[in-house]
DODOLUM-826238 format. One line per field, with one value per residue (C-alpha): residue number from 1; z negated, x, y negated. Coordinates in steps of 0.1 Angstrom, whole numbers. Each point is the difference from the previous one (the first is absolute). Layout:
<lokols>
gulo: [NUM  ...]
up: [Z  ...]
east: [X  ...]
north: [Y  ...]
</lokols>
This chain:
<lokols>
gulo: [1  2  3  4  5  6  7  8  9  10  11  12  13  14  15  16  17  18  19  20  21  22  23  24  25  26  27  28  29  30  31  32  33  34  35  36  37  38  39  40  41  42  43  44  45  46  47  48  49  50  51  52  53  54  55  56  57  58  59  60  61  62  63  64  65  66  67  68  69  70  71  72  73  74  75  76  77  78  79  80  81  82  83  84  85  86  87  88  89  90  91  92  93  94  95  96  97  98  99  100  101  102  103  104  105  106  107  108  109  110  111  112  113  114  115  116  117  118  119  120  121  122  123  124  125  126  127  128  129  130  131  132  133  134  135  136  137  138  139  140  141  142  143  144  145  146  147  148  149  150  151  152  153  154  155  156  157  158  159  160  161  162  163  164  165  166  167  168  169  170  171  172  173  174  175  176  177  178  179  180  181  182  183  184  185  186  187  188  189  190  191  192  193  194  195  196  197  198  199  200  201  202  203  204  205  206  207  208  209  210  211  212  213  214  215  216  217  218  219  220  221  222  223  224  225  226  227  228  229  230  231  232  233  234  235  236  237  238  239  240  241  242  243  244  245  246  247  248  249  250  251  252  253  254  255  256  257  258  259  260  261  262  263  264  265  266  267  268  269  270  271  272  273  274  275  276  277  278  279  280  281  282  283  284  285  286  287  288  289  290  291  292  293  294  295  296  297  298  299  300  301  302  303  304  305  306  307  308  309  310  311  312  313  314  315  316  317  318  319  320  321  322  323  324  325  326  327  328  329  330  331  332  333  334  335  336  337  338  339  340  341  342  343  344  345  346  347  348  349  350  351  352  353  354  355  356  357  358  359  360  361  362  363  364  365  366  367  368  369  370  371  372  373  374  375  376  377  378  379  380  381  382  383  384  385  386  387  388  389  390  391  392  393  394  395  396  397  398  399  400  401  402  403  404  405  406  407  408  409  410  411  412  413  414  415  416  417  418  419  420  421  422]
up: [158  -13  17  16  -11  -32  -27  -36  -8  16  -6  9  4  -35  -15  21  -13  -35  1  16  -26  -27  18  20  -11  9  -18  -31  3  2  -29  -23  13  -10  -34  -3  9  -29  -24  13  -6  -35  -5  12  -30  -21  12  -23  -29  -31  -1  -31  -13  -35  -9  -29  -2  -30  2  -25  2  -12  -30  -20  14  -11  9  -13  -10  -22  -34  13  13  3  6  17  28  16  17  13  18  18  18  22  29  21  30  21  33  -3  32  31  26  6  17  -25  8  37  -5  -15  27  25  -14  -1  38  8  -18  22  30  -7  -3  32  14  -13  15  32  -2  -4  28  22  -12  7  39  4  -12  23  31  -8  -4  31  19  -10  8  36  5  -9  24  28  -9  3  32  15  -8  17  30  -1  1  29  20  -7  13  32  4  -3  28  22  -9  14  30  6  -4  24  23  -1  -19  16  -12  -11  -23  -17  -4  -13  -26  -13  -7  -13  -23  -13  -5  -23  -20  -5  -12  -23  -17  -3  -15  -25  -8  -4  -23  -21  -3  -9  -29  -12  -2  -19  -24  -8  -8  -24  -18  10  15  37  7  -19  17  0  21  2  -5  19  -16  21  -18  8  29  -8  -1  12  -13  21  5  -24  -29  5  -1  -30  -18  11  -13  -35  -6  21  -23  19  -3  -36  -6  17  -21  -33  15  7  -37  -11  20  -15  -35  10  12  -31  -23  18  -14  -37  8  -9  -32  -35  -14  -36  -23  -38  -21  -37  -17  -34  -12  -31  -7  -32  -15  -15  12  -19  -27  12  27  -25  -5  39  6  -26  15  37  22  29  28  23  31  32  29  32  32  28  31  11  30  21  33  30  -10  -16  33  19  -17  3  36  8  -21  17  34  -10  -6  35  16  -20  9  38  -3  -16  30  24  -19  5  37  5  -17  17  33  -10  -10  35  16  -20  6  39  -1  -18  24  29  -14  -6  36  11  -19  17  36  -9  -8  31  20  -16  8  37  1  -14  26  29  -12  -3  37  15  -17  16  34  -2  -6  30  21  2  -13  -4  -29  -2  -2  -30  -20  6  -16  -28  -4  -6  -24  -21  2  -11  -30  -9  3  -24  -24  2  -4  -31  -15  7  -14  -33  -1  7  -28  -25  9  -6  -32  -11  11  -15  -34  1  -4  -16  -36  2  -32  -9  3  -33]
east: [-140  -21  -7  -31  -10  -20  25  -2  34  19  36  26  38  9  -27  9  36  -10  -20  29  23  -22  -7  27  15  35  3  -15  27  27  -14  2  38  7  -13  21  31  -11  0  31  17  -12  15  33  6  2  36  10  -22  8  -16  -10  -15  -14  -2  -18  1  -14  7  -9  16  -13  27  15  34  28  4  25  -9  15  -12  16  -13  -35  -22  -31  -23  -5  22  -4  20  -4  20  1  26  4  23  7  19  24  18  -5  22  -27  -24  -29  2  1  -30  -21  7  -6  -34  -8  10  -22  -29  3  4  -32  -17  13  -12  -35  1  11  -28  -22  10  -5  -33  -10  17  -21  -29  4  8  -32  -21  12  -5  -37  -5  16  -22  -30  7  10  -35  -19  19  -10  -36  0  19  -27  -28  15  3  -37  -7  20  -17  -34  10  12  -33  -19  20  -4  -39  0  23  27  26  27  0  36  -8  -23  24  25  -25  -7  35  6  -30  10  35  -13  -22  30  20  -24  -1  36  5  -29  18  34  -17  -15  32  17  -23  3  38  -4  -23  24  26  -24  -7  -37  -22  6  -37  -5  -18  20  6  30  1  26  7  13  31  25  21  31  31  30  33  31  20  28  -24  -16  32  14  -34  6  33  -9  -34  -2  -7  21  30  -6  -4  35  17  -12  13  33  3  -8  26  25  -9  2  34  14  -18  22  30  -12  11  35  -9  -5  -33  -5  -28  -9  -19  -15  -16  -15  -10  -15  -6  -9  -25  -25  -12  17  -21  10  21  29  3  -3  27  23  -2  1  29  8  24  9  21  13  10  17  1  24  2  36  -4  -29  18  -12  -37  5  15  -22  -32  17  7  -33  -19  23  -11  -35  3  16  -30  -27  17  1  -37  -9  15  -17  -34  6  8  -30  -22  13  -8  -35  -6  14  -22  -33  10  0  -32  -17  12  -9  -34  -9  10  -22  -29  4  3  -31  -21  7  -6  -33  -12  12  -15  -31  -8  11  -24  -28  11  0  -33  -15  17  -13  -35  1  16  36  19  3  -7  37  9  -25  11  36  -9  -17  31  23  -25  2  38  4  -24  19  36  -13  -12  33  22  -19  5  38  3  -16  21  31  -5  -10  33  21  -19  12  37  2  -15  -31  -29  -24  -13  -27  -20  -17  -39  -16]
north: [-161  32  34  -2  33  6  10  6  -14  -29  0  -27  5  -7  21  27  -3  -4  33  20  -15  16  32  10  34  -6  -32  18  28  -29  -15  30  4  -34  8  31  -23  -23  32  10  -32  2  34  -13  -21  31  5  -29  10  24  34  13  32  14  37  20  38  25  36  30  33  34  3  -27  -12  -22  -35  -29  -35  -27  21  32  33  2  33  -6  12  -37  -20  -36  -23  -34  -29  -29  -8  -29  -5  -30  0  -32  0  24  -18  -26  25  -6  -36  7  24  -27  -26  28  8  -38  -2  31  -16  -32  22  19  -34  -11  35  -6  -40  19  24  -28  -21  31  4  -36  2  31  -16  -30  23  18  -30  -16  32  1  -34  7  30  -19  -28  27  15  -33  -7  34  -4  -35  13  29  -26  -18  32  7  -34  6  36  -19  -22  30  18  -31  0  36  -2  -27  22  -25  20  20  36  -4  -30  24  27  -26  -16  36  6  -33  3  35  -10  -31  23  25  -29  -12  34  3  -34  8  33  -19  -27  27  17  -30  -8  33  -3  -30  17  27  -26  -19  34  -2  26  -1  2  -32  -30  -32  -29  -23  -38  -21  -35  -27  -13  -24  7  19  -22  18  -5  0  34  -10  -7  36  17  -22  9  36  5  -18  18  33  30  25  -23  -7  38  7  -28  19  33  -18  -11  35  12  -25  10  39  -9  -18  27  27  -15  7  35  -12  -18  19  7  -11  11  -2  24  1  30  4  37  18  35  21  25  -25  -35  -28  -17  -36  -17  -4  37  5  -26  19  32  -14  -4  -23  -8  -30  3  -15  20  -10  23  -8  24  -3  21  11  10  -23  -4  -33  -16  18  -16  -34  2  14  -27  -24  12  0  -35  -8  19  -19  -32  7  13  -35  -18  24  -9  -35  2  23  -24  -32  20  8  -38  -11  25  -8  -39  5  20  -28  -24  19  11  -37  -10  31  -16  -31  15  25  -29  -18  33  7  -33  2  36  -10  -27  22  28  -27  -14  36  7  -28  9  36  -12  -22  27  -19  27  38  22  9  -36  -5  31  -10  -34  19  22  -32  -13  32  4  -37  3  34  -19  -26  24  19  -32  -11  33  2  -36  9  33  -19  -26  29  17  -32  -4  35  -2  -34  12  -26  25  -24  -1  26  7  32  4  3]
</lokols>
């Protein structure tokens, strides 16, 4: 079904989602955060790699000065020196290993945050899309109601011309006509506002002219509640993020024990200095000096800081474990609520279909009776009101049904395979 308005751009739900995934600012920001976590992961590997540095210096003094080399005392204004040094941390209580593992988990967490933001964007687009559809249907409903009211007003006008209309009927009809005109204006404003909200989410100008296409897909096949709960426990991104946080807390707690272990490092240096640059590497090597060493550092007593750190990290681990269980419980409650909303909305749709059919028959019947003078205008207006309410309820039930399905998809991690628009 396509919008009846003349539009430059017709978009389906999938196209709207693809545009949002390409242009949404929050998603673009989260993508950069993921890149930063990736770069931090790369930097963490430096803790187990050697560090090396080289140096060279030259200086000249205003007066000649003495220096000593392999050839003896030298009197010269120039002085040269060069060297290279290498150091390597061999063991640091396991903290370097834990830091690498933690950086990898941080990167995985940032990837989940990106996916979570992506799911949130998809959910927001679905809600905005269906809001436009609902507003469009309500506008069309208000327009049809106004047309019916105008027809009723035409009947009253004819009866009034013939002197057969009661003054109260004319007054009631004027109020009803004014009210339906106002409802149409309000519906059109809500429709325009819903479109503008959708355009903002798509990263488009809010003044853009678009229409929405609704494709009739296969009826949604609902699973049992237990299946949805199992899917959420396995695939929900909030739960997965908390599980990574728990793993990081476990690593942090293990790392805190490293303060009780010694640190071991190795170093190597190679240096040369003199008043003249050597002619070749043999002379350079002959005049140079070098050193190799291994050092160990073991803190025997640091007051209560180490045990405080261990207990604090252990408490953090327990806290995150409880938060994980709390998150699982919250997700399960949300799944149950969305599932019930879907069931209720599905039943409301069936009920609304029956009520619309019944109200349409009553409206036609009372119109015919009114034309024959067998019912009052109040009865006719009441029949029209019942029809309008039944139509609005059907539109609302369809909206709630689609939103409940979208919420179940988000909670269970089933957000579709949407590709970016080129």
